[in-house]
N, C-alpha and C positions, 0 to 999 in steps of 0.2 A: 466477309460475306454478310450482307444484311439479312434480316428475317424474310423480307419480300423476295430477295434473290434466292435464298435457300429454299423457300416454299416453291418457287417457280422451277428451280432445278430438280428438286425431288419429285414434284408432280409431273414434270415433263419426262423424267426418267421412268416413272411408273407407267405412264401412258405408252412411251416408246417400247419398253420391254414387253408390255402386254400385247402390243401389235405384232411383235416379232414372230410368235408362233403362228399367227394367222397368215402373215406374208410368207414365211418360210417354215413349212411343216417340219423340216428336218430339225428345227430348234427344239421340238418337243422331246426328242431323244437327247436329254440334257447331258452336258459334258460332265463326266465323273470327276475329272481333274478340277474343273471350275467349282464344282460343289465342294470338294475337299478343301481347296484353297480359300473359298469364301467362308467355310466353317471355321477354319483356323484364324482368319482375320477377325471374324465376329467374336470368337471366343476371347481373343487377345484384347479387343476393345472393351468388351463387357467386363472381363475380369480385372483388367489393369487400369481402365479409365472410368467407365460408367459406375460400377459398383463402389469404388473408392470415392468418387464424386458424390454419390448418393449417401454414403455413410458420413461424409463430411457435412452434408446438409442437415440430416436428421438423426444420425447415429443409428443404433440398432432398431429404433422404432420405424424408421423409413425402410430398412432392410426387411423387417418383419412384414410390413405392408406389401412390399414387392413380392415376398414369398407367398403371402395369402392370395394375391392376384394371380401369381403364377399357378398356384394350386387350383384356383377357380377356373382359370383359362384351360388348364389340362383336363379338368373334369368335364367342362363344357365341350371341349374338343372331342373327347371320347364319346360323350353322349350324343353329339350331333353327327359325327362321322360314322359311328357304329350304333345305329338306332336299335338294332336287335339285341344289344347287350353283350355281344361277344367282342373280344379284343382281337380285331383283325390286324393284318399287316397294315401299316400306316398308309393313309390314302395318298400321301405324297410319293410313296413308292408305287407308281401308278401301273405297274405290270400286274394287275390283279383286280382288287376290289374297287379301285378308284374309277376305272373306266366303265362307263355304262351303268353306273350306280346312281340313280337320281337322288337318293338320300345323301350320299356322299357329296354330290355336287352342291346341293343346297346347304348342307352343313359346312362345307368348305367355304362357300361364299359368305355365310353369316359370320363364321369365326374370323376369316381373314379381313372382311370389311370392318369388323369391330376392332381388330388389331391395327388396321391401317388408320382408322379414325383416331385411335389412341396414340398412334405415331405422330399424327398432326398435333394433338394436344401436347405431346412430349416436345416437339420442336419449338412451339411457342413458349412453353413454360421454361425451357432451358435458356432461352434468351432473357427471360425475366430474372433468372437466378445469377448466372455468371457467364462471361465470355468463354471461359475454358470449357464449361459444361456444354455450351452451345456448339463449340467446335467438335467436341467428341460425339455429340448427338448427330450432327450433320454428317460426320464421317461414317458413323454406324449406319445411318439411313441410306447413304449413297452406296455403301457396300452391299447391304442385304436386300434393299428394295428392288434392285434390278433383277437379281436371280429370283426373288420371291414373285415378282410380277409376271415374269415369263412362265414360272411354274404354275401359278394360279390360272393364268390364261390357258395354258395347255390342258390343265385338268378340267376346266370348264368346258372346253371343246370336247375332250374325251368323255365327259359325263353324258354327252348326247343332248337331245332336245333340238328345237328349231334354231335356225340362225338368229332369229329375232331374240329368242331367249338368251342365247349365248352372248349377243352384243349387249343386251340389257344387263346381264350379270357382270360382264367386263366393265361396263360403264359404272355400275354401282361400286365395284371394287376401286376403280380409278378415282372416282369422285369422293370416296370416303376420306381420303387423306386431306384434300383441300377443305372439305367440310369440317374436319377436325381442327384444322388451322383456323378457319373462320370462327368456329365456336369458341376456341380458346382466346382469340383476340377480342371477341365481343365480351366474353366474361371478364377479361383483363381490363378492358376499357370501362366497363360498368363499375368495377370495384375501384379503379383509379379515380373515376369521376366522383365517387362518394367518399374519397379520402381514405380508402382502405388499403393503403400501400402495404402495411404490415400483414393485413389479412390476405392480401394477394400473395405475399411471400409464402405464407403458410399453405395457401391453396396450391401454389405452384409446386411446393415440396410434395404435397399429397398426390397431385396429378402426376408428377414425375415418378414417384414411387410406383403408382398404379400402372403407368405406361411402361416403365421398365420391367415390371412383372409380366406384362403382355409380351414385351420384346424377348424376355427370357423364355417364355413359352414357345414363341416362334423359333427362337434359336434351337431349342431342344427338338421340336417336332419337325421343323422344316429343314434344319441343317445337320444337327448332331446325329440324330438317329439314322437318317438316310445316309450320311457319310460313313457311319460305322458299318451299315449294310454293304455299301460299296467297297469299303476296305476289306470286309470279309470275303466278298466275291473276288476281289483282286488277289487276295492271299490264296483262296481256293484254286483259282486258275493257275497261279504261279506254281502251286504244289502239284497240280495235275499234269503240267507240261512235261516234267522229267519222266513221269510214268508213261505218258504217251510216246516219248522218244524211246524209252527202253522197250516198250511193246513193239514199236516199229522196227527196232534193230533185231 
């Protein structure tokens, strides 16, 4: 798959899954099984493919940069989603603080648009580095962007506001990925035109480290933590059923 094809496929997937909750309101009640399966797939790709690839590119320095970006992403996430300074249940678990909370809606849009923009950077720079890294990045994006897009769109709708504001917010999120792709391609062409191939390789490694840190933040907050909450709920329900049966008998 070429870079242009991958960009079109991922961008189309983001747009399509963003529109699903608008066309089918039942989609907003996301599938717990889909969430858990997507989390397992993302963890496998990040742990066994992307992190080893990143370590091969820049050693511990690249991993350290990814960790710093992940920490900054996490701090910004809590600051924007929880503006009153209290650590609430995460906004992506939308049975509570997410719905009807204007600050949460704005914070979510900014955080996820920046993450989607960095995903566009990651896609382009992965093609600059190696075919193997590009395949792994495309696979990771295809797995998590669909679920992420549907979830972001659902939360934008649940945050309230006018229809115009909701459509503008969804458009900003959807366009942030192709804008990231365009920005990375422009940066790459400028450096290549100036004969800076080695410099481009270094820049690609730095951008990849930063974008992977953002991806790790998304994995933790959008997939892993909600999945753990869903698993706890499933376990609690399974434990309560025998008690209900015994009480009925």
